[in-house]
KOLDO-392296 format. One record per atom (N, C-alpha, C, O, CB): residue in three letters; x, y, z. Coordinates in steps of 0.05 Angstrom, whole numbers, plus 5000, padded with zeros to 4 digits. Glycine has a CB too. Layout:
BEGIN
ALAXYZ ...
***
This chain:
BEGIN
MET230318951867 MET231418911844 MET230418511851 MET230918351869 MET235519051841 ARG229018491829 ARG228418181837 ARG229418061837 ARG231218111820 ARG227218041830 VAL229817841850 VAL231917361829 VAL229317221836 VAL227517241853 VAL236317051858 MET230117021812 MET229316851842 MET230516661847 MET232816671839 MET226716741847 ALA229816481857 ALA231516311884 ALA230115941881 ALA228415811891 ALA230316501925 ILE231615931869 ILE230815751863 ILE232715211877 ILE234515051878 ILE231015941831 VAL230515271880 VAL230315091893 VAL231514771873 VAL230614661853 VAL227315131904 LYS233714701891 LYS236114361873 LYS233114261874 LYS231314371887 LYS239814081899 GLY232713941853 GLY231913691865 GLY233913601876 GLY236313671875 GLY230813501849 THR232013301894 THR233613121900 THR233012811883 THR231712771863 THR233513111930 GLU234812601903 GLU232912491895 GLU230012301907 GLU228612111901 GLU234112401883 ALA230312581934 ALA227512511949 ALA225412791939 ALA223112771945 ALA228112501990 SER226112971929 SER224213061912 SER223312981897 SER221113081891 SER224313201903 GLU224912691874 GLU224012721864 GLU221112551864 GLU219012591852 GLU225612751852 SER222212331882 SER220912051889 SER217612201897 SER215512081899 SER223011831920 GLY218012401899 GLY214612451901 GLY212412441925 GLY210112521926 GLY213512251886 ALA214112331943 ALA212712291982 ALA213212611992 ALA215412721994 ALA215411982012 PRO211112701996 PRO210713002002 PRO212913122031 PRO214212942041 PRO206813032010 PRO213113272038 PRO215613492051 PRO214013352077 PRO211613332073 PRO215713952045 ASP215413202112 ASP215613262127 ASP214513332143 ASP215513552146 ASP216213312124 GLU212613292163 GLU212313662172 GLU214113842200 GLU213414032213 GLU208813692184 ALA215913722199 ALA217913802215 ALA219614222189 ALA219914452197 ALA220713402217 ILE220014062155 ILE221914202147 ILE219114522124 ILE219514732112 ILE224713922125 VAL216014312133 VAL213914442118 VAL212414712149 VAL211014912146 VAL211014102105 THR213414642166 THR213414912202 THR214515032194 THR213715252186 THR214714892236 GLU219014892189 GLU219715082183 GLU219515382167 GLU219515622173 GLU220515002181 MET219315132130 MET219315312102 MET214915612118 MET214015832112 MET218414902055 GLY214515522126 GLY213215642137 GLY213415842143 GLY213616052130 GLY212715552149 ARG213315792164 ARG214916022183 ARG217916182168 ARG218516402178 ARG216215832214 PHE219116102150 PHE221716312134 PHE220316482121 PHE221516702118 PHE223816162110 ASN217516462110 ASN217016532099 ASN214816792102 ASN214917012091 ASN216916352091 GLU212716672124 GLU212816902138 GLU213717132146 GLU212517342152 GLU212716872147 GLU216817062148 GLU219017292156 GLU220617262129 GLU222717152134 GLU221117232187 LEU220317312102 LEU220317382082 LEU217417572083 LEU218017762069 LEU220917142063 MET215917602087 MET212817612070 MET213717992092 MET214018222084 MET208617262084 ARG213717862123 ARG214018052144 ARG216018342132 ARG215618572138 ARG215417862172 ALA218418222113 ALA220618322105 ALA219418512080 ALA220918702074 ALA222718092100 GLY217218482065 GLY216218612042 GLY219218432020 GLY220318532001 GLY216219042046 VAL219418302026 VAL220418112008 VAL220617811978 VAL222017681963 VAL220718092021 LEU217917841988 LEU216417551983 LEU214117511961 LEU211717491967 LEU215117472010 LEU215117501934 LEU212417701910 LEU211217301901 LEU208917211897 LEU214918021861 ALA213117201902 ALA211716821892 ALA213516661920 ALA215516701934 ALA213716631844 GLY211616491918 GLY214116221918 GLY211215901916 GLY208915841921 GLY216916221964 GLU213015851909 GLU210615391898 GLU214715301910 GLU217015391912 GLU208815221825 GLY212915081914 GLY214014801912 GLY212914661889 GLY210614711882 GLY213414651935 LEU214414461876 LEU212914431852 LEU213314011847 LEU214313841862 LEU214614681823 GLN212214001825 GLN210213631835 GLN213713541834 GLN215713671842 GLN206813371798 PRO213513241822 PRO215813191808 PRO215813171782 PRO214013211766 PRO216813001816 SER218213111777 SER218213141741 SER217012921729 SER216412921705 SER221413161725 SER216512681747 SER214012431728 SER211412641727 SER210012641707 SER212612051753 ARG210912821748 ARG207912871727 ARG208513211714 ARG207213411712 ARG203912861753 GLY211113131709 GLY211913401686 GLY211013251665 GLY210013031666 GLY215513521680 VAL211713511630 VAL213513401595 VAL215013661601 VAL215113851617 VAL211213391552 ARG215613611589 ARG218413771573 ARG218113771545 ARG218613571532 ARG221513631578 VAL217114031533 VAL217214131501 VAL219714301485 VAL220314541487 VAL214914311499 ARG221214011460 ARG223314161462 ARG221314241430 ARG219614101417 ARG227014021468 TYR222514521426 TYR223814601403 TYR226414471374 TYR228614411384 TYR224714791415 SER226214441349 SER227114451332 SER225514501308 SER224014361295 SER228214301334 GLY226714841307 GLY226714871276 GLY224115041283 GLY224115261294 GLY226514551252 GLY221614881275 GLY218914931253 GLY217514561268 GLY215814451255 GLY220214941201 GLU218414441294 GLU218114291311 GLU217614281336 GLU218814411354 GLU219314211309 ARG215514101339 ARG214214171368 ARG215313881381 ARG216613791362 ARG210014221369 THR215513741397 THR216913481420 THR215513441442 THR216513431464 THR220013561434 VAL213613421439 VAL213613371487 VAL214312991495 VAL214012781484 VAL208213461510 ILE215313121521 ILE216712751514 ILE214512931551 ILE213213101563 ILE222312541505 ASP215812731549 ASP213612631579 ASP215512681609 ASP216912881602 ASP212812191578 GLY216012631629 GLY217112521661 GLY216412151673 GLY214611991666 GLY214912761686 PRO219312091697 PRO221512451699 PRO223512401680 PRO223612291658 PRO223812531733 PHE225212541697 PHE226812481687 PHE229512541697 PHE229512711715 PHE226212551669 THR232912391687 THR233712471707 THR235112731705 THR234212951699 THR234912291716 GLU239112641717 GLU239112831730 GLU237812911766 GLU238413121778 GLU238112941711 ALA236912801771 ALA234812911798 ALA236813351803 ALA235913581799 ALA235812551845 LYS238613291809 LYS239913541815 LYS240813811794 LYS242114021797 LYS242113441826 GLU239613701777 GLU238513841745 GLU236414051743 GLU236314221726 GLU237313611726 LEU234214011767 LEU231513971758 LEU230414091785 LEU231014031808 LEU230513641749 VAL228714291774 VAL227714431789 VAL225514401827 VAL223214491826 VAL226514521767 ALA226014321842 ALA223514221866 ALA222214431876 ALA220014391887 ALA224514071894 GLY223414751872 GLY220914941873 GLY222215241872 GLY224015281856 GLY219114881904 PHE221215461889 PHE221715831875 PHE220315911893 PHE218115851902 PHE220515971842 TRP222216091900 TRP221116281909 TRP221616631887 TRP223316621869 TRP222516261941 LEU220416821891 LEU221317051878 LEU221017311888 LEU219017451887 LEU220317051855 TRP224017361902 TRP224617541925 TRP225117931915 TRP227317951905 TRP227717371939 GLN223918141917 GLN223918311924 GLN225418511940 GLN224518621961 GLN222618271927 VAL228518561924 VAL230718471941 VAL233118731934 VAL233518851913 VAL231718091932 ARG234318751959 ARG236019071941 ARG238619071935 ARG240419241936 ARG236219371959 SER238718691923 SER241918651929 SER241518361917 SER239218271918 SER243318681966 LEU243518201905 LEU244217981911 LEU246217941934 LEU247117731944 LEU245117891891 ASP246418161940 ASP248018101976 ASP246317961992 ASP246817782008 ASP248618401998 GLU243218111980 GLU241118002012 GLU240917842002 GLU241217632014 GLU238218102026 ALA240117851974 ALA239217461972 ALA240517281977 ALA239617051978 ALA238617341949 ILE243717351981 ILE243917191994 ILE243717132009 ILE243916882013 ILE244617161994 ALA243417292029 ALA243417362062 ALA242117162069 ALA243016972082 ALA242017642075 TRP238317172054 TRP236217162053 TRP237216702049 TRP236316512062 TRP234617432028 ALA238416702034 ALA238616522027 ALA239316222047 ALA238216002046 ALA239916602010 ARG242116342070 ARG243516392079 ARG241016332102 ARG240516102110 ARG245216622071 ARG240016512110 ARG237616442130 ARG235916132120 ARG234115992131 ARG235116742128 CYS236916112103 CYS233215962102 CYS234315582112 CYS236415472113 CYS231115972050 PRO231115502118 PRO232815232129 PRO234714952105 PRO234815002081 PRO229815042148 ASN235314822110 ASN235914652091 ASN232814542080 ASN231214452096 ASN237914432105 PRO231914572040 PRO231014482037 PRO230514222034 PRO228414102029 PRO231014582031 MET232114162038 MET232513792023 MET233713722049 MET236113732054 MET235313701989 PRO231113622070 PRO232713642096 PRO233513262091 PRO232013072084 PRO230413772132 GLY235113272095 GLY237012972103 GLY239212942086 GLY241212802090 GLY235412682099 SER238313152059 SER241213212043 SER242613402035 SER243213542055 SER241413142025 ASP243413482018 ASP244913742014 ASP242513922004 ASP240213841999 ASP247613711990 GLY243114072002 GLY240914131994 GLY241514491967 GLY242914701969 GLY239014152029 GLU240414441954 GLU241714831951 GLU240614901930 GLU239514731915 GLU245514921944 ILE240515221924 ILE239215401919 ILE240315571909 ILE242015701922 ILE238115461935 GLU239815651875 GLU240215791861 GLU239416051855 GLU237416101843 GLU240215701851 ILE240916211862 ILE239716501849 ILE239616581834 ILE242016611828 ILE240016671851 ARG238116701816 ARG239416981791 ARG236617151797 ARG234317121804 ARG239816871744 PRO239117391786 PRO237117701772 PRO233817601752 PRO233117411737 PRO240217911738 VAL232617821761 VAL230617691739 VAL229417991718 VAL228618211724 VAL227417481759 MET229817841688 MET230317971672 MET227618351672 MET225318421674 MET230417731648 GLU230418451668 GLU228518771683 GLU227318881633 GLU227618821609 GLU233319221713 ALA226019101656 ALA226819141620 ALA227719371605 ALA226819491585 ALA224719091603 ASP229919401623 ASP232219601610 ASP235119281614 ASP237419351612 ASP232920031638 ASP234819111618 ASP236918911608 ASP236518861578 ASP238718921569 ASP236818621625 PHE235518801562 PHE234118901539 PHE234219041521 PHE233618961498 PHE232818971543 GLY235119281527 GLY237219581509 GLY234419691498 GLY232219701509 GLY240319491473 GLU235419771473 GLU233719871443 GLU231819601445 GLU229419631453 GLU236119891406 ASN232819361438 ASN231419221424 ASN227619171435 ASN225519081426 ASN233418951423 LEU228619311466 LEU225219341474 LEU224119521470 LEU223019621489 LEU224219331498 THR223719681438 THR222719851429 THR221019971443 THR220219821461 THR222019811412 PRO219720251444 PRO217420301473 PRO215020291454 PRO213520491454 PRO217520651496 GLU214420011432 GLU212220011429 GLU212219771455 GLU210819771475 GLU211319981398 LEU214319571444 LEU213519271467 LEU214419351489 LEU214419181507 LEU215118941461 ARG215419601495 ARG215519701523 ARG212319641535 ARG211619481553 ARG216520051523 GLU210119871516 GLU208420021524 GLU206019681526 GLU203919661538 GLU207820341501 GLN207119501512 GLN205419201506 GLN205919141531 GLN203819111543 GLN206318951480 GLU209019091555 GLU210018951573 GLU208519111587 GLU206418991591 GLU212718911577 GLY208419321597 GLY205019431613 GLY204019441624 GLY204019431649 GLY203219431614 ARG202319461604 ARG199619291596 ARG199819071610 ARG199119041634 ARG199219191565 LEU201318821588 LEU200118551604 LEU200018531626 LEU198718421643 LEU201018321602 ARG202018681623 ARG204218591673 ARG201118861688 ARG200518921711 ARG211318941683 GLY200118921661 GLY198318971686 GLY194718931681 GLY192619061684 GLY198919321696 GLN195518731673 GLN193218521662 GLN193518191686 GLN191718031687 GLN194318421620 VAL195618171700 VAL196317901708 VAL195617931724 VAL196118151732 VAL198317791710 ALA194217791739 ALA192617691767 ALA195117651782 ALA197017751770 ALA190417391765 PRO195717541801 PRO196817551822 PRO197017221841 PRO196517221865 PRO195417791833 ALA197617001830 ALA196516701846 ALA195716761862 ALA196616951876 ALA198116471856 SER192716561867 SER193016401889 SER192416301893 SER193116191914 SER193016411903 
***
């Protein structure tokens, strides 16, 4: 199963200051461990919300809202995409992770990624074929 491990934001991550060398080093080691175990599919830190936007949908209207956004604890500061055998395995990896927000209370949320079978019969054979074709064309990020 694939899961997304979501690193919750903090005031520090929203400040825009880069993480210090110690946490970058620790996370680098952890990412290498994930890679060697065949778990890591992707992972990135995100810029603070002051550098982002939201697009709000209301009926046919689209409204662009500039950051920053309030409530840092509700924001995403980074993520990993992991391939694991179970949610328990993902939890075990998260327990081994260095605190992603040194000096404060960090939090990682783990959520299963929806797979084709999760859509049931709403994913028709035609849509399933389209999905497979698109996945085959998506290049991994570099």
